[in-house]
Backbone as a printed PyTorch tensor [residue, N CA C, xyz], in Angstrom:
tensor([[[47.6610, 72.4950, 34.6770],
         [48.1350, 73.3040, 33.6530],
         [49.3430, 72.7400, 32.9090]],

        [[50.1910, 72.0060, 33.8000],
         [51.3380, 71.4980, 33.2810],
         [51.0420, 70.3150, 32.1220]],

        [[50.0690, 69.5610, 32.4850],
         [49.5750, 68.5140, 31.5530],
         [49.2170, 69.1820, 30.2650]],

        [[48.4940, 70.2610, 30.1990],
         [47.9890, 71.0170, 28.9630],
         [49.2770, 71.1370, 28.0600]],

        [[50.1840, 71.6700, 28.6080],
         [51.4850, 71.8170, 27.7120],
         [52.0200, 70.5930, 27.2430]],

        [[52.2820, 69.4910, 27.9360],
         [52.4850, 68.2450, 27.6470],
         [51.8520, 67.5950, 26.7060]],

        [[50.6340, 67.9500, 26.4930],
         [49.9810, 67.1560, 25.4130],
         [50.3120, 67.5880, 24.1180]],

        [[51.2940, 68.7530, 23.9430],
         [51.5800, 69.2180, 22.5770],
         [53.0590, 68.9450, 22.3490]],

        [[53.8220, 68.4370, 23.4360],
         [55.1200, 68.3090, 23.1870],
         [55.2770, 66.8570, 22.8140]],

        [[55.8660, 66.6200, 21.5350],
         [56.1370, 65.2900, 21.1270],
         [56.9810, 64.4450, 22.0080]],

        [[56.8620, 63.0850, 21.9460],
         [57.5540, 62.1820, 22.8360],
         [59.0920, 62.2360, 22.8060]],

        [[59.6790, 62.3940, 21.5510],
         [61.1260, 62.7550, 21.3750],
         [61.5870, 63.8660, 21.9190]],

        [[60.6620, 65.0200, 22.3590],
         [61.2060, 66.1430, 22.8370],
         [61.0200, 66.1880, 24.3190]],

        [[60.4170, 65.3060, 24.8690],
         [60.3260, 65.0760, 26.0750],
         [61.5960, 65.1470, 27.0250]],

        [[62.5130, 64.4820, 26.5070],
         [63.8790, 64.4990, 26.9970],
         [64.5140, 65.9090, 27.3430]],

        [[63.9420, 66.9570, 26.7520],
         [64.4040, 68.1490, 26.7730],
         [64.0260, 68.7320, 28.2540]],

        [[63.0010, 68.4360, 28.7110],
         [62.5460, 69.1240, 29.9530],
         [63.5440, 68.8010, 31.0480]],

        [[63.7250, 67.4670, 31.4820],
         [64.8630, 67.4280, 32.5390],
         [66.2030, 68.0930, 32.0890]],

        [[66.5270, 68.0070, 30.9280],
         [67.8870, 68.5610, 30.4410],
         [67.8010, 69.9170, 30.6050]],

        [[66.7240, 70.6250, 30.1720],
         [66.7110, 72.1540, 30.3490],
         [66.7620, 72.4840, 31.7760]],

        [[66.0590, 71.7660, 32.7730],
         [66.0560, 71.9990, 34.0650],
         [67.2480, 71.9430, 34.7170]],

        [[68.1120, 70.9540, 34.1900],
         [69.7180, 70.9380, 34.7850],
         [70.3180, 72.1310, 34.3850]],

        [[70.2690, 72.5020, 33.0650],
         [70.8910, 73.6520, 32.5830],
         [70.5170, 74.9250, 33.3890]],

        [[69.2990, 74.9100, 33.8450],
         [68.7740, 76.1550, 34.5610],
         [69.2970, 76.1370, 35.9620]],

        [[69.4790, 74.8820, 36.4810],
         [70.0010, 74.6690, 37.9040],
         [71.6100, 75.0410, 37.7770]],

        [[72.3890, 74.7520, 36.7880],
         [73.6410, 75.1410, 36.5240],
         [73.9060, 76.5580, 36.4360]],

        [[72.9100, 77.2270, 35.6830],
         [72.9600, 78.6070, 35.4950],
         [72.8000, 79.4120, 36.6170]],

        [[71.8360, 79.0230, 37.4400],
         [71.5120, 79.5510, 38.7330],
         [72.7100, 79.6500, 39.5070]],

        [[73.6610, 78.8300, 39.5000],
         [74.8500, 78.5410, 40.3740],
         [75.9460, 79.4540, 39.9510]],

        [[75.7290, 79.9660, 38.7660],
         [76.9410, 80.9240, 38.1020],
         [76.6170, 82.5270, 38.8000]],

        [[77.6210, 82.7440, 39.6600],
         [77.1750, 84.2470, 40.1260],
         [76.9910, 85.1380, 39.1220]],

        [[77.6420, 85.2240, 38.1260],
         [77.4840, 86.4320, 37.1650],
         [76.2550, 86.4260, 36.1990]],

        [[75.3900, 85.2670, 36.4190],
         [74.3510, 85.1980, 35.5040],
         [73.1690, 85.7460, 36.0810]],

        [[72.5650, 86.8650, 35.8550],
         [71.3250, 87.4220, 36.4290],
         [70.2140, 86.4090, 36.4160]],

        [[69.2990, 86.3120, 37.5150],
         [68.1140, 85.4780, 37.3160],
         [67.3240, 85.7420, 36.2310]],

        [[67.0880, 86.8250, 35.6810],
         [66.2510, 87.0820, 34.6940],
         [66.7010, 86.4540, 33.4780]],

        [[67.7250, 86.3860, 33.1800],
         [68.4860, 85.7590, 31.9310],
         [68.3360, 84.2970, 31.9180]],

        [[68.1940, 83.6470, 32.9460],
         [68.1230, 82.1720, 33.0020],
         [67.0050, 81.5120, 32.1270]],

        [[65.7350, 82.1310, 32.3630],
         [64.6690, 81.7000, 31.4190],
         [64.8720, 81.8060, 29.9450]],

        [[65.4590, 82.9380, 29.6090],
         [65.8370, 83.2940, 28.1520],
         [66.8050, 82.3020, 27.6170]],

        [[67.8790, 81.9220, 28.3710],
         [68.9610, 81.1180, 28.0200],
         [68.2030, 79.7500, 27.7960]],

        [[67.3080, 79.2690, 28.7770],
         [66.7510, 78.0400, 28.5080],
         [65.9470, 77.9510, 27.2870]],

        [[65.1760, 79.1230, 27.1700],
         [64.3430, 79.0850, 25.9860],
         [65.3650, 78.9630, 24.6190]],

        [[66.3740, 79.8330, 24.6550],
         [67.2460, 79.6060, 23.4280],
         [67.9390, 78.1720, 23.2180]],

        [[68.3510, 77.6900, 24.3370],
         [68.8790, 76.2050, 24.3740],
         [67.8740, 75.2510, 23.9670]],

        [[66.5820, 75.5860, 24.4390],
         [65.4240, 74.6020, 24.0980],
         [65.0160, 74.5810, 22.6680]],

        [[65.0320, 75.8800, 21.9500],
         [64.5510, 76.0800, 20.6830],
         [65.6640, 75.3990, 19.7310]],

        [[66.9510, 75.6000, 20.0740],
         [67.9820, 75.0130, 19.1750],
         [67.9440, 73.5500, 19.3360]],

        [[67.8830, 72.9460, 20.4780],
         [67.8270, 71.6290, 20.9750],
         [66.5260, 70.8520, 20.1850]],

        [[65.5700, 71.5940, 20.1400],
         [64.1950, 71.1920, 19.7000],
         [64.4850, 70.9210, 18.0800]],

        [[65.0440, 71.8860, 17.4800],
         [65.4180, 71.7920, 16.0140],
         [66.2190, 70.6100, 15.6950]],

        [[67.1710, 70.3030, 16.3710],
         [68.2570, 68.9560, 16.3410],
         [67.4320, 67.8980, 16.4910]],

        [[66.3900, 67.6610, 17.5290],
         [65.6580, 66.6310, 17.8300],
         [64.5720, 66.1910, 16.6710]],

        [[64.0530, 67.2540, 16.3630],
         [62.9120, 67.2630, 15.3010],
         [63.4220, 67.0940, 13.9440]],

        [[64.2180, 67.5910, 13.6320],
         [64.8610, 67.8430, 12.3930],
         [64.0750, 68.7780, 11.3620]],

        [[63.2080, 69.3960, 11.8550],
         [62.5330, 70.4940, 10.8890],
         [62.5640, 71.9500, 11.8880]],

        [[62.8910, 72.8170, 11.1310],
         [62.9950, 74.0830, 11.7660],
         [61.7220, 74.6200, 12.4310]],

        [[60.7600, 74.8270, 11.8110],
         [59.4410, 75.2840, 12.6750],
         [59.1580, 74.3760, 13.7090]],

        [[58.7150, 73.1180, 13.3490],
         [58.3230, 72.1920, 14.3800],
         [59.3560, 72.0280, 15.5490]],

        [[60.4820, 71.9530, 15.2750],
         [61.6210, 71.7170, 16.1720],
         [61.6800, 73.0130, 17.1710]],

        [[61.6610, 74.0850, 16.6370],
         [61.7070, 75.3660, 17.4440],
         [60.4320, 75.4610, 18.4180]],

        [[59.2460, 75.1950, 17.6790],
         [58.1400, 75.1390, 18.6550],
         [58.0870, 74.0870, 19.7110]],

        [[58.7030, 72.9150, 19.4340],
         [58.8140, 71.7100, 20.5080],
         [59.8270, 72.2410, 21.5810]],

        [[61.0170, 72.8190, 21.0790],
         [61.8560, 73.3980, 22.1730],
         [61.1920, 74.4370, 22.8540]],

        [[60.4820, 75.4170, 22.4290],
         [59.7730, 76.2700, 23.1160],
         [58.6310, 75.7820, 24.1860]],

        [[58.0000, 74.6660, 23.6540],
         [57.0770, 74.0950, 24.5380],
         [57.8830, 73.3030, 25.7690]],

        [[58.7280, 72.7710, 25.4330],
         [59.5890, 72.0210, 26.3070],
         [60.1650, 73.0500, 27.4860]],

        [[60.6710, 74.1680, 26.8830],
         [61.3040, 75.3510, 27.7210],
         [60.1810, 75.7130, 28.7950]],

        [[58.8680, 75.9120, 28.1570],
         [57.7890, 76.3410, 28.9610],
         [57.2340, 75.4480, 30.0680]],

        [[57.3740, 74.2160, 29.6540],
         [57.0950, 73.1410, 30.7030],
         [58.1560, 73.1660, 31.6460]],

        [[59.3450, 73.2510, 31.4330],
         [60.4940, 73.3940, 32.4980],
         [60.3090, 74.5460, 33.3840]],

        [[60.1540, 75.7080, 32.9690],
         [59.9860, 76.8500, 33.8080],
         [58.7140, 76.7780, 34.4770]],

        [[57.6380, 76.2400, 33.8630],
         [56.4210, 76.1660, 34.6500],
         [56.4940, 75.2250, 35.9730]],

        [[57.1830, 73.9400, 35.6640],
         [57.3380, 72.9940, 36.5660],
         [58.3600, 73.6790, 37.7900]],

        [[59.2670, 74.2090, 37.3770],
         [60.1140, 74.8630, 38.4290],
         [59.3370, 75.7910, 39.3870]],

        [[58.5720, 76.5990, 38.7010],
         [57.8450, 77.7770, 39.3270],
         [56.7380, 77.0470, 40.1610]],

        [[56.1770, 76.0210, 39.8350],
         [55.1280, 75.4160, 40.4500],
         [55.8260, 74.7460, 41.7510]],

        [[57.0910, 74.0440, 41.5730],
         [57.8060, 73.4250, 42.7900],
         [58.1500, 74.6820, 43.8090]],

        [[58.6710, 75.6460, 43.2210],
         [59.1200, 76.8210, 44.1650],
         [57.9560, 77.3060, 44.8900]],

        [[56.9400, 77.6290, 44.2430],
         [55.8420, 78.3770, 44.9440],
         [55.0260, 77.4300, 45.8320]],

        [[55.2170, 76.1000, 45.5500],
         [54.4510, 75.1700, 46.5440],
         [55.1950, 75.0350, 47.7600]],

        [[56.5790, 75.0990, 47.5610],
         [57.4190, 74.9700, 48.8490],
         [57.4470, 76.1740, 49.6000]],

        [[57.5430, 77.3210, 48.9090],
         [57.4850, 78.4290, 49.6000],
         [56.1390, 79.3580, 49.6640]],

        [[55.3040, 78.8010, 50.4850],
         [54.0340, 79.4220, 50.7710],
         [53.9800, 80.2400, 51.9940]],

        [[53.8920, 81.6480, 51.6910],
         [53.9080, 82.5120, 52.5930],
         [52.4860, 83.0210, 53.0010]]])
């Protein structure tokens, strides 16, 4: 499934995936940030960053959203694989 998303992310925007993951990890360690807010913040940062990387509003925001989706998906795949109950 993750490879399906990555087909649509342009090469320049791939750097967003590890960056957004690191941002998510930092946000997770802040005690006053609820867990449900973290994916939304990652999405917003991804969309804004995508705009600056691509240089076009629509394409940039879409690339940021796709990178955010790939980041959250990879994180959940990792967590769910480790935490098999």
